[in-house]
Backbone as CSV, one residue per row, in Angstrom:
resi,resn,N_x,N_y,N_z,CA_x,CA_y,CA_z,C_x,C_y,C_z
1,UNK,0.845,-1.188,-0.004,-0.001,0.019,0.011,0.873,1.260,0.007
2,UNK,0.577,2.199,-0.844,1.367,3.412,-0.942,0.960,4.379,0.154
3,UNK,1.879,4.640,1.089,1.595,5.582,2.172,2.531,6.779,2.053
4,UNK,3.135,6.990,0.946,4.119,8.058,0.839,3.449,9.426,0.839
5,UNK,2.191,9.521,0.468,1.517,10.823,0.360,0.973,11.222,1.704
6,UNK,1.884,11.334,2.684,1.510,11.756,4.023,2.400,12.890,4.405
7,UNK,1.910,13.743,5.293,2.748,14.800,5.802,2.183,15.360,7.072
8,UNK,3.032,16.127,7.762,2.648,16.786,8.991,2.390,18.238,8.655
9,UNK,1.318,18.784,9.242,1.060,20.215,9.074,0.994,20.874,10.405
10,UNK,1.179,22.179,10.420,1.234,22.923,11.685,0.526,24.231,11.560
11,UNK,0.363,24.908,12.668,-0.345,26.184,12.701,0.497,27.284,12.059
12,UNK,-0.082,28.192,11.264,0.697,29.269,10.684,1.063,30.332,11.701
13,UNK,2.192,31.039,11.426,2.582,32.158,12.264,1.581,33.310,12.123
14,UNK,1.499,34.129,13.133,0.693,35.335,13.085,1.177,36.190,11.897
15,UNK,0.221,36.703,11.173,0.583,37.588,10.068,0.646,36.910,8.720
16,UNK,0.598,35.562,8.686,0.644,34.895,7.391,-0.656,35.152,6.657
17,UNK,-0.550,35.277,5.357,-1.729,35.639,4.561,-2.577,34.379,4.273
18,UNK,-3.833,34.613,3.836,-4.672,33.508,3.424,-4.043,32.768,2.267
19,UNK,-3.402,33.503,1.357,-2.745,32.844,0.215,-1.686,31.902,0.725
20,UNK,-0.848,32.331,1.680,0.175,31.473,2.222,-0.440,30.252,2.900
21,UNK,-1.532,30.499,3.615,-2.175,29.433,4.357,-2.634,28.284,3.471
22,UNK,-2.961,28.598,2.218,-3.492,27.590,1.313,-2.434,26.953,0.461
23,UNK,-1.181,27.371,0.545,-0.135,26.759,-0.266,0.159,25.362,0.227
24,UNK,0.348,24.373,-0.701,0.616,23.024,-0.276,1.977,22.861,0.407
25,UNK,2.022,22.020,1.442,3.239,21.775,2.150,4.068,20.747,1.403
26,UNK,5.243,21.113,0.924,6.215,20.262,0.277,5.726,19.644,-1.031
27,UNK,4.569,20.084,-1.509,4.056,19.616,-2.807,3.627,18.182,-2.843
28,UNK,3.292,17.601,-1.703,2.923,16.183,-1.661,1.492,15.908,-2.098
29,UNK,0.677,16.978,-2.251,-0.725,16.758,-2.603,-1.037,17.455,-3.915
30,UNK,-1.971,16.875,-4.611,-2.424,17.480,-5.855,-3.788,18.096,-5.695
31,UNK,-4.362,17.996,-4.512,-5.660,18.627,-4.256,-5.599,19.320,-2.894
32,UNK,-6.491,20.291,-2.653,-6.421,21.025,-1.401,-6.691,20.108,-0.208
33,UNK,-6.077,20.452,0.897,-6.264,19.696,2.146,-6.169,20.689,3.302
34,UNK,-6.863,20.401,4.419,-6.772,21.280,5.551,-5.358,21.321,6.099
35,UNK,-4.561,20.283,5.820,-3.228,20.232,6.338,-2.198,20.722,5.307
36,UNK,-2.648,21.234,4.166,-1.754,21.725,3.171,-1.393,23.173,3.469
37,UNK,-0.534,23.371,4.506,-0.230,24.685,4.991,1.295,24.805,5.134
38,UNK,1.819,26.011,5.127,3.268,26.203,5.214,3.759,25.903,6.606
39,UNK,5.079,25.608,6.681,5.675,25.323,7.979,5.641,26.545,8.878
40,UNK,5.139,26.336,10.080,5.083,27.411,11.067,5.759,26.933,12.323
41,UNK,5.032,26.864,13.420,5.564,26.429,14.704,5.568,24.905,14.790
42,UNK,6.703,24.290,14.559,6.777,22.840,14.470,6.617,22.170,15.845
43,UNK,6.512,22.925,16.916,6.370,22.336,18.244,4.928,22.233,18.674
44,UNK,3.983,22.573,17.828,2.585,22.605,18.261,2.015,21.222,18.511
45,UNK,2.506,20.194,17.807,1.971,18.869,18.005,3.094,17.866,18.214
46,UNK,2.820,16.875,19.113,3.794,15.834,19.401,3.168,14.481,19.141
47,UNK,3.978,13.472,19.136,3.474,12.116,18.843,2.489,11.696,19.934
48,UNK,1.287,11.241,19.554,0.310,10.856,20.553,0.632,9.490,21.152
49,UNK,0.005,9.209,22.261,0.093,7.871,22.873,-1.124,7.024,22.513
50,UNK,-2.247,7.698,22.232,-3.518,7.027,21.983,-4.104,7.503,20.667
51,UNK,-4.561,6.533,19.840,-5.245,6.865,18.621,-6.729,6.488,18.819
52,UNK,-7.590,7.455,18.548,-9.043,7.264,18.691,-9.682,7.302,17.300
53,UNK,-10.202,6.215,16.832,-10.810,6.153,15.524,-12.278,6.502,15.620
54,UNK,-12.737,7.404,14.756,-14.195,7.522,14.511,-14.627,6.201,13.874
55,UNK,-15.916,5.922,13.979,-16.393,4.607,13.489,-17.173,4.728,12.171
56,UNK,-18.333,5.376,12.199,-19.215,5.381,11.031,-18.594,6.176,9.890
57,UNK,-18.375,5.556,8.771,-17.753,6.050,7.537,-16.231,6.109,7.628
58,UNK,-15.648,6.084,8.822,-14.184,6.033,8.920,-13.737,4.589,8.956
59,UNK,-14.114,3.824,9.949,-13.843,2.377,9.995,-14.935,1.553,9.335
60,UNK,-16.185,2.044,9.414,-17.326,1.263,8.949,-17.924,1.841,7.694
61,UNK,-18.291,0.975,6.777,-18.971,1.378,5.533,-20.477,1.379,5.725
62,UNK,-21.169,2.235,4.974,-22.649,2.293,5.035,-23.296,1.410,3.956
63,UNK,-22.543,0.516,3.368,-23.071,-0.336,2.292,-24.298,-1.123,2.740
64,UNK,-24.297,-1.585,3.993,-25.438,-2.393,4.455,-26.722,-1.553,4.524
65,UNK,-26.566,-0.282,4.858,-27.734,0.624,4.866,-28.214,0.877,3.457
66,UNK,-27.269,1.087,2.552,-27.610,1.312,1.142,-28.359,0.113,0.581
67,UNK,-27.934,-1.071,0.952,-28.575,-2.299,0.474,-30.056,-2.365,0.928
68,UNK,-30.296,-1.976,2.143,-31.690,-2.020,2.660,-32.567,-0.944,1.965
69,UNK,-31.958,0.219,1.685,-32.708,1.229,0.964,-33.041,0.762,-0.437
70,UNK,-32.112,0.070,-1.055,-32.361,-0.456,-2.422,-33.491,-1.482,-2.387
71,UNK,-33.531,-2.302,-1.359,-34.592,-3.295,-1.212,-35.966,-2.621,-1.022
72,UNK,-35.934,-1.395,-0.538,-37.172,-0.610,-0.392,-37.447,0.214,-1.657
73,UNK,-36.635,-0.020,-2.673,-36.763,0.654,-3.993,-36.606,2.206,-3.859
74,UNK,-35.707,2.575,-2.995,-35.422,4.013,-2.836,-34.270,4.394,-3.756
75,UNK,-34.205,5.671,-4.186,-33.124,6.105,-5.083,-31.759,6.029,-4.422
76,UNK,-30.723,5.866,-5.238,-29.378,5.678,-4.717,-28.879,6.933,-3.978
77,UNK,-29.403,8.095,-4.351,-28.904,9.338,-3.707,-29.483,9.547,-2.303
78,UNK,-30.476,8.736,-1.922,-31.143,8.996,-0.646,-30.201,8.815,0.540
79,UNK,-29.326,7.824,0.496,-28.466,7.559,1.651,-27.672,8.772,2.030
80,UNK,-26.992,9.401,1.070,-26.163,10.564,1.379,-26.997,11.691,1.983
81,UNK,-28.153,11.960,1.391,-29.000,13.028,1.883,-29.544,12.696,3.287
82,UNK,-29.904,11.432,3.479,-30.426,11.012,4.775,-29.344,11.147,5.856
83,UNK,-28.113,10.628,5.574,-27.073,10.677,6.571,-26.645,12.089,6.891
84,UNK,-26.630,12.956,5.887,-26.316,14.365,6.099,-27.362,15.016,7.011
85,UNK,-28.637,14.719,6.770,-29.697,15.282,7.614,-29.601,14.668,9.031
86,UNK,-29.274,13.404,9.120,-29.145,12.743,10.414,-28.114,13.473,11.299
87,UNK,-26.922,13.698,10.715,-25.863,14.375,11.455,-26.251,15.809,11.782
88,UNK,-26.859,16.507,10.816,-27.296,17.874,11.058,-28.297,17.964,12.175
89,UNK,-29.327,17.083,12.146,-30.351,17.123,13.178,-29.789,16.817,14.548
90,UNK,-28.880,15.854,14.607,-28.257,15.529,15.902,-27.455,16.678,16.427
91,UNK,-26.709,17.364,15.532,-25.948,18.536,15.969,-26.866,19.617,16.489
92,UNK,-28.007,19.835,15.829,-28.954,20.833,16.270,-29.508,20.522,17.656
93,UNK,-29.857,19.258,17.874,-30.369,18.832,19.176,-29.311,19.065,20.259
94,UNK,-28.076,18.718,19.954,-26.981,18.915,20.925,-26.763,20.401,21.177
95,UNK,-26.807,21.215,20.124,-26.589,22.664,20.264,-27.670,23.282,21.145
96,UNK,-28.857,22.698,21.142,-29.955,23.173,21.982,-30.001,22.493,23.339
97,UNK,-28.901,21.827,23.703,-28.720,21.198,24.994,-29.718,20.038,25.227
98,UNK,-30.020,19.331,24.118,-30.836,18.140,24.221,-30.037,16.928,23.814
99,UNK,-30.679,15.762,23.860,-30.021,14.531,23.439,-31.022,13.499,22.975
100,UNK,-30.774,12.891,21.818,-31.499,11.743,21.337,-30.495,10.723,20.836
101,UNK,-30.772,9.455,20.927,-29.837,8.416,20.522,-29.687,8.374,19.012
102,UNK,-28.657,7.700,18.550,-28.397,7.591,17.112,-29.577,6.993,16.388
103,UNK,-30.133,5.914,16.871,-31.234,5.244,16.183,-32.485,6.131,16.195
104,UNK,-32.702,6.873,17.232,-33.862,7.800,17.284,-33.749,8.854,16.193
105,UNK,-32.550,9.478,16.105,-32.349,10.539,15.139,-32.337,9.961,13.715
106,UNK,-31.835,8.750,13.569,-31.788,8.119,12.238,-33.217,7.898,11.725
107,UNK,-34.094,7.419,12.578,-35.489,7.157,12.176,-36.207,8.491,11.870
108,UNK,-36.006,9.469,12.751,-36.648,10.789,12.568,-36.208,11.451,11.286
109,UNK,-34.888,11.442,11.018,-34.361,12.137,9.839,-34.756,11.422,8.550
110,UNK,-34.881,10.116,8.562,-35.341,9.391,7.365,-36.798,9.701,7.079
111,UNK,-37.628,9.747,8.087,-39.015,10.113,7.894,-39.143,11.505,7.287
112,UNK,-38.328,12.437,7.784,-38.394,13.820,7.256,-37.857,13.874,5.835
113,UNK,-36.742,13.174,5.569,-36.135,13.270,4.238,-37.009,12.622,3.188
114,UNK,-37.781,11.617,3.538,-38.662,10.968,2.551,-40.057,11.532,2.559
115,UNK,-40.241,12.651,3.251,-41.557,13.349,3.264,-42.696,12.462,3.730
116,UNK,-42.404,11.514,4.638,-43.442,10.674,5.154,-43.942,9.606,4.225
117,UNK,-43.215,9.323,3.155,-43.677,8.353,2.161,-43.375,6.903,2.601
118,UNK,-42.502,6.730,3.570,-42.208,5.377,4.064,-43.037,5.095,5.317
119,UNK,-43.467,3.873,5.439,-44.219,3.462,6.598,-43.259,3.282,7.810
120,UNK,-43.801,3.283,9.031,-42.924,3.044,10.197,-42.127,1.740,10.083
121,UNK,-42.774,0.722,9.535,-42.073,-0.577,9.373,-40.901,-0.444,8.388
122,UNK,-41.110,0.318,7.297,-40.055,0.494,6.329,-38.909,1.305,6.904
123,UNK,-39.231,2.310,7.701,-38.184,3.100,8.334,-37.377,2.223,9.299
124,UNK,-38.063,1.413,10.089,-37.360,0.515,10.994,-36.440,-0.450,10.215
125,UNK,-36.918,-0.929,9.072,-36.165,-1.828,8.243,-34.892,-1.162,7.733
126,UNK,-34.997,0.070,7.295,-33.830,0.791,6.783,-32.853,1.102,7.942
127,UNK,-33.350,1.555,9.053,-32.477,1.932,10.169,-31.724,0.703,10.709
128,UNK,-32.352,-0.462,10.613,-31.693,-1.676,11.076,-30.356,-1.946,10.353
129,UNK,-30.177,-1.332,9.188,-28.919,-1.517,8.454,-27.726,-1.008,9.222
130,UNK,-27.941,-0.066,10.154,-26.818,0.453,10.936,-26.311,-0.597,11.919
131,UNK,-27.079,-1.648,12.135,-26.623,-2.766,12.989,-25.926,-3.853,12.191
132,UNK,-25.728,-3.630,10.885,-25.082,-4.592,10.025,-23.839,-4.065,9.319
133,UNK,-23.317,-2.949,9.781,-22.211,-2.286,9.062,-21.002,-3.214,8.954
134,UNK,-20.319,-3.099,7.815,-19.116,-3.848,7.555,-17.925,-2.882,7.477
135,UNK,-16.725,-3.452,7.543,-15.520,-2.621,7.607,-15.153,-1.977,6.260
136,UNK,-14.592,-0.788,6.313,-13.998,-0.173,5.144,-12.785,-1.016,4.724
137,UNK,-12.417,-0.983,3.442,-11.309,-1.815,2.964,-9.998,-1.598,3.726
138,UNK,-9.718,-0.360,4.214,-8.453,-0.106,4.853,-8.553,-0.075,6.382
139,UNK,-9.698,-0.455,6.899,-9.910,-0.357,8.366,-8.986,-1.261,9.152
140,UNK,-8.939,-2.541,8.777,-8.105,-3.491,9.504,-6.611,-3.120,9.419
141,UNK,-6.195,-2.683,8.251,-4.797,-2.302,8.074,-4.491,-1.075,8.957
142,UNK,-5.415,-0.138,9.042,-5.199,1.065,9.854,-5.050,0.709,11.344
143,UNK,-5.936,-0.128,11.828,-5.840,-0.562,13.220,-4.563,-1.351,13.480
144,UNK,-4.210,-2.268,12.539,-2.978,-3.009,12.699,-1.779,-2.101,12.717
145,UNK,-1.784,-1.090,11.841,-0.665,-0.139,11.765,-0.534,0.628,13.064
146,UNK,-1.656,0.999,13.631,-1.638,1.735,14.916,-1.049,0.874,16.026
147,UNK,-1.453,-0.397,16.095,-0.939,-1.275,17.133,0.573,-1.536,16.940
148,UNK,0.982,-1.730,15.698,2.428,-1.955,15.427,3.273,-0.738,15.795
149,UNK,2.669,0.458,15.660,3.380,1.674,16.006,3.458,1.907,17.507
150,UNK,2.766,1.067,18.258,2.797,1.195,19.708,1.721,2.073,20.313
151,UNK,0.727,2.462,19.508,-0.366,3.272,20.007,-1.380,2.433,20.767
152,UNK,-1.966,2.986,21.796,-3.207,2.440,22.346,-4.321,2.862,21.399
153,UNK,-5.312,1.975,21.220,-6.342,2.221,20.206,-7.724,2.227,20.855
154,UNK,-8.450,3.338,20.652,-9.845,3.481,21.091,-10.732,3.688,19.870
155,UNK,-12.018,3.536,20.049,-12.999,4.030,19.089,-13.923,5.020,19.797
156,UNK,-14.442,5.982,19.049,-15.382,6.992,19.590,-16.473,7.236,18.543
157,UNK,-17.670,6.871,18.891,-18.759,6.921,17.893,-19.982,7.691,18.386
158,UNK,-20.683,8.295,17.426,-21.999,8.861,17.722,-23.046,7.757,17.864
159,UNK,-22.711,6.530,17.450,-23.561,5.388,17.626,-23.405,4.803,19.005
160,UNK,-24.209,3.808,19.324,-24.173,3.226,20.642,-22.982,2.310,20.830
161,UNK,-22.605,2.056,22.082,-21.510,1.145,22.376,-21.818,-0.280,21.898
162,UNK,-23.079,-0.697,22.062,-23.446,-2.047,21.643,-23.330,-2.228,20.140
163,UNK,-23.788,-1.249,19.387,-23.725,-1.326,17.919,-22.271,-1.307,17.480
164,UNK,-21.449,-0.475,18.102,-20.011,-0.427,17.762,-19.309,-1.750,18.078
165,UNK,-19.582,-2.306,19.250,-18.962,-3.571,19.610,-19.354,-4.680,18.659
166,UNK,-20.602,-4.694,18.238,-21.056,-5.714,17.273,-20.315,-5.557,15.929
167,UNK,-20.134,-4.288,15.494,-19.370,-4.056,14.268,-17.931,-4.518,14.386
168,UNK,-17.294,-4.169,15.515,-15.899,-4.566,15.714,-15.777,-6.103,15.745
169,UNK,-16.760,-6.774,16.315,-16.734,-8.255,16.345,-16.790,-8.792,14.904
170,UNK,-17.720,-8.254,14.119,-17.869,-8.729,12.720,-16.588,-8.467,11.937
171,UNK,-15.946,-7.341,12.196,-14.761,-6.980,11.456,-13.485,-7.638,11.974
172,UNK,-13.595,-8.344,13.103,-12.425,-9.018,13.677,-11.454,-8.072,14.364
173,UNK,-11.938,-6.884,14.775,-11.071,-5.863,15.329,-11.136,-5.764,16.856
174,UNK,-12.053,-6.442,17.464,-12.259,-6.326,18.912,-10.995,-6.521,19.756
175,UNK,-10.192,-7.561,19.469,-9.036,-7.783,20.343,-8.015,-6.632,20.345
176,UNK,-8.054,-5.747,19.349,-7.069,-4.693,19.241,-7.564,-3.346,19.811
177,UNK,-8.827,-3.298,20.228,-9.396,-2.045,20.715,-9.441,-2.055,22.221
178,UNK,-8.797,-1.052,22.844,-8.761,-0.958,24.296,-10.067,-0.381,24.880
179,UNK,-10.599,0.643,24.242,-11.805,1.314,24.745,-12.791,1.529,23.617
180,UNK,-14.057,1.201,23.859,-15.151,1.440,22.902,-16.055,2.513,23.505
181,UNK,-15.962,3.737,22.995,-16.633,4.874,23.601,-17.779,5.336,22.758
182,UNK,-18.860,5.754,23.413,-20.045,6.248,22.710,-20.497,7.539,23.302
183,UNK,-21.084,8.380,22.450,-21.639,9.654,22.934,-22.785,9.442,23.904
184,UNK,-23.343,8.237,23.953,-24.406,7.954,24.903,-23.955,8.206,26.322
185,UNK,-22.631,8.049,26.579,-22.134,8.214,27.955,-22.168,9.657,28.396
186,UNK,-22.081,10.589,27.468,-22.024,12.033,27.834,-23.274,12.799,27.377
187,UNK,-24.131,12.099,26.633,-25.404,12.733,26.160,-25.152,13.979,25.324
188,UNK,-24.173,13.886,24.436,-23.878,14.993,23.502,-23.174,14.372,22.305
189,UNK,-23.593,14.771,21.110,-23.020,14.256,19.901,-21.721,15.031,19.560
190,UNK,-20.778,14.293,18.936,-19.684,14.998,18.312,-20.255,15.899,17.221
191,UNK,-19.703,17.090,17.025,-18.392,17.601,17.481,-18.429,18.457,18.762
192,UNK,-19.448,18.318,19.604,-19.442,19.009,20.899,-18.270,18.517,21.753
193,UNK,-17.741,19.271,22.646,-16.547,18.873,23.405,-16.684,17.622,24.253
194,UNK,-17.851,17.335,24.896,-17.878,16.234,25.863,-17.396,14.867,25.343
195,UNK,-17.732,14.437,24.109,-17.230,13.128,23.675,-15.696,13.059,23.613
196,UNK,-15.056,14.132,23.142,-13.607,14.143,23.071,-13.000,14.188,24.467
197,UNK,-13.633,14.927,25.356,-13.193,14.991,26.730,-13.313,13.624,27.399
198,UNK,-14.337,12.864,27.021,-14.496,11.490,27.547,-13.305,10.649,27.121
199,UNK,-12.901,10.762,25.850,-11.777,9.962,25.347,-10.481,10.343,26.120
200,UNK,-10.256,11.610,26.366,-9.052,12.046,27.103,-9.118,11.504,28.533
201,UNK,-10.283,11.554,29.133,-10.429,11.072,30.509,-10.111,9.576,30.594
202,UNK,-10.622,8.796,29.650,-10.358,7.365,29.645,-8.896,7.039,29.333
203,UNK,-8.292,7.889,28.518,-6.870,7.661,28.154,-5.935,7.971,29.299
204,UNK,-6.333,8.865,30.178,-5.516,9.260,31.336,-4.167,9.829,30.905
205,UNK,-4.185,10.599,29.832,-3.022,11.299,29.333,-3.455,12.717,28.934
206,UNK,-2.536,13.669,28.756,-2.951,15.000,28.299,-3.646,14.928,26.944
207,UNK,-4.527,15.901,26.639,-5.312,15.901,25.440,-4.444,15.819,24.194
208,UNK,-3.307,16.506,24.208,-2.450,16.507,23.001,-1.810,15.178,22.737
209,UNK,-1.860,14.250,23.733,-1.351,12.912,23.555,-2.402,11.941,23.038
210,UNK,-3.580,12.481,22.738,-4.685,11.688,22.185,-4.978,12.237,20.774
211,UNK,-5.007,11.321,19.795,-5.242,11.745,18.408,-6.527,11.165,17.871
212,UNK,-7.397,12.002,17.371,-8.614,11.540,16.703,-8.294,11.323,15.225
213,UNK,-8.757,10.220,14.681,-8.573,9.894,13.253,-9.979,9.751,12.660
214,UNK,-10.247,10.527,11.593,-11.612,10.537,11.034,-11.568,10.945,9.559
215,UNK,-12.686,10.703,8.872,-12.831,11.131,7.482,-13.743,12.363,7.379
216,UNK,-14.263,12.818,8.510,-15.146,13.993,8.508,-14.419,15.228,9.029
217,UNK,-14.360,16.282,8.255,-13.616,17.452,8.688,-14.315,18.129,9.889
218,UNK,-15.634,17.984,10.029,-16.290,18.565,11.219,-15.847,17.836,12.496
219,UNK,-15.548,16.550,12.400,-15.062,15.784,13.530,-13.645,16.236,13.910
220,UNK,-12.825,16.471,12.876,-11.475,16.958,13.092,-11.514,18.337,13.791
221,UNK,-12.449,19.186,13.348,-12.587,20.508,13.941,-12.970,20.397,15.410
222,UNK,-13.932,19.544,15.703,-14.359,19.402,17.109,-13.263,18.864,18.012
223,UNK,-12.517,17.889,17.500,-11.434,17.319,18.281,-10.346,18.347,18.535
224,UNK,-10.040,19.139,17.501,-9.013,20.175,17.683,-9.445,21.190,18.739
225,UNK,-10.731,21.589,18.708,-11.222,22.567,19.679,-11.142,22.028,21.117
226,UNK,-11.197,20.688,21.230,-11.071,20.076,22.550,-9.622,19.798,22.944
227,UNK,-8.678,20.153,22.071,-7.258,20.058,22.411,-6.564,18.811,21.923
228,UNK,-7.275,17.957,21.187,-6.683,16.709,20.729,-5.802,16.974,19.475
229,UNK,-4.896,16.063,19.238,-4.156,16.005,17.963,-5.133,15.346,16.959
230,UNK,-4.995,15.657,15.649,-5.959,15.182,14.693,-5.293,14.627,13.432
231,UNK,-5.941,13.603,12.838,-5.506,13.012,11.584,-6.671,12.797,10.699
232,UNK,-6.620,13.362,9.469,-7.766,13.323,8.540,-7.401,12.549,7.294
233,UNK,-8.347,11.780,6.801,-8.248,11.083,5.505,-9.337,11.625,4.592
234,UNK,-8.971,12.080,3.386,-9.948,12.693,2.483,-10.752,11.694,1.665
235,UNK,-10.755,10.430,2.044,-11.455,9.395,1.289,-12.915,9.753,1.032
236,UNK,-13.580,10.362,1.992,-14.994,10.679,1.859,-15.222,12.063,1.271
237,UNK,-14.583,13.084,1.793,-14.900,14.460,1.459,-14.043,15.035,0.324
238,UNK,-12.879,14.452,0.063,-11.911,14.946,-0.917,-11.289,16.288,-0.496
239,UNK,-12.136,17.269,-0.243,-11.668,18.576,0.198,-12.391,18.926,1.517
240,UNK,-11.637,19.253,2.519,-12.242,19.596,3.836,-12.913,20.936,3.776
241,UNK,-13.921,21.146,4.643,-14.595,22.398,4.715,-13.634,23.502,5.158
242,UNK,-13.423,24.511,4.378,-12.380,25.530,4.718,-12.673,26.256,6.032
243,UNK,-13.912,26.351,6.448,-14.232,27.071,7.685,-13.768,26.329,8.920
244,UNK,-13.464,25.033,8.783,-13.021,24.234,9.921,-11.523,24.320,10.111
245,UNK,-11.065,24.109,11.327,-9.631,24.011,11.617,-9.075,22.751,10.921
246,UNK,-7.946,22.920,10.254,-7.347,21.789,9.532,-6.720,20.772,10.456
247,UNK,-6.561,19.554,9.921,-5.945,18.484,10.693,-4.468,18.680,10.861
248,UNK,-3.885,18.092,11.922,-2.462,18.162,12.135,-1.703,17.295,11.119
249,UNK,-2.262,16.170,10.775,-1.681,15.335,9.699,-2.811,14.824,8.797
250,UNK,-2.440,14.490,7.580,-3.445,13.898,6.681,-2.753,12.963,5.724
251,UNK,-3.526,12.038,5.148,-3.023,11.113,4.145,-4.215,10.632,3.345
252,UNK,-3.952,10.119,2.140,-5.010,9.596,1.298,-5.565,8.270,1.799
253,UNK,-4.882,7.647,2.758,-5.365,6.375,3.325,-5.349,6.447,4.837
254,UNK,-6.181,5.642,5.496,-6.170,5.607,6.960,-4.844,5.087,7.500
255,UNK,-4.257,4.007,6.937,-2.951,3.614,7.463,-1.903,4.703,7.266
256,UNK,-2.012,5.485,6.178,-1.094,6.578,5.984,-1.250,7.655,7.043
257,UNK,-2.451,7.907,7.509,-2.689,8.850,8.583,-1.962,8.372,9.835
258,UNK,-2.058,7.073,10.126,-1.382,6.525,11.294,0.136,6.696,11.157
259,UNK,0.670,6.415,9.988,2.114,6.587,9.766,2.533,8.033,10.031
260,UNK,1.675,8.994,9.587,2.005,10.402,9.788,1.985,10.765,11.259
261,UNK,1.013,10.237,12.004,0.968,10.478,13.445,2.207,9.879,14.145
262,UNK,2.596,8.715,13.689,3.760,8.049,14.288,5.052,8.847,14.032
263,UNK,5.068,9.629,12.937,6.250,10.397,12.573,6.344,11.737,13.310
264,UNK,5.318,12.111,14.058,5.389,13.366,14.833,6.480,13.265,15.880
265,UNK,7.087,14.415,16.260,8.162,14.360,17.239,7.637,13.930,18.623
266,UNK,8.467,13.242,19.328,8.043,12.776,20.688,8.166,13.913,21.716
């Protein structure tokens, strides 16, 4: 697997222009990245002790959910719109100091996205796909790479602990995961601070020694705001949302992200 397209990025010095901020670091990328920034203060991030993987869409594929929607004769574009609404609605509930579980928000957002055209039984059938998620092609390699590098490995999901554990069992990853964390424990969805603070608390190390790895730039932003080190893979988004804080390291593959974290100074 080619992991050469990895690099470390750092915060720009005060006074650097937007144009400088967007220049690629060392020319390793052919497309924009939140970590494609010029060298600034190289002491801002150090090698973490703990790697925390996001689960849904980072380690786990949504193919099982897509399959169930297809069996309901729904259009192929529905999954992306539904999942986007699901995350948006959950963030709105959290911002208003409320909490609903992943499955509750999943069912609610699907009903809204389909304008009430699906029956309750059909919605339950579609939502059940989240209990059948399979691993992304590079998930096992990423976790193996993290363990070989000497990292402690956690997962942190907006889904339930039970659903995550079942996924890890199916993927054969359970023996390598030290902690399986869910937002259910803190009653707030990522990217609010409490889930990341939970990970730091369980790790029992300073926040900068904990690294979140994800394919969602909003997750990277939330983790950064909570003080964590961050690693982003553009597999899903291609280009990160410019309004968010960029990742400390990035790579085109999840194992490459782990390699880049391992290369940070101790």
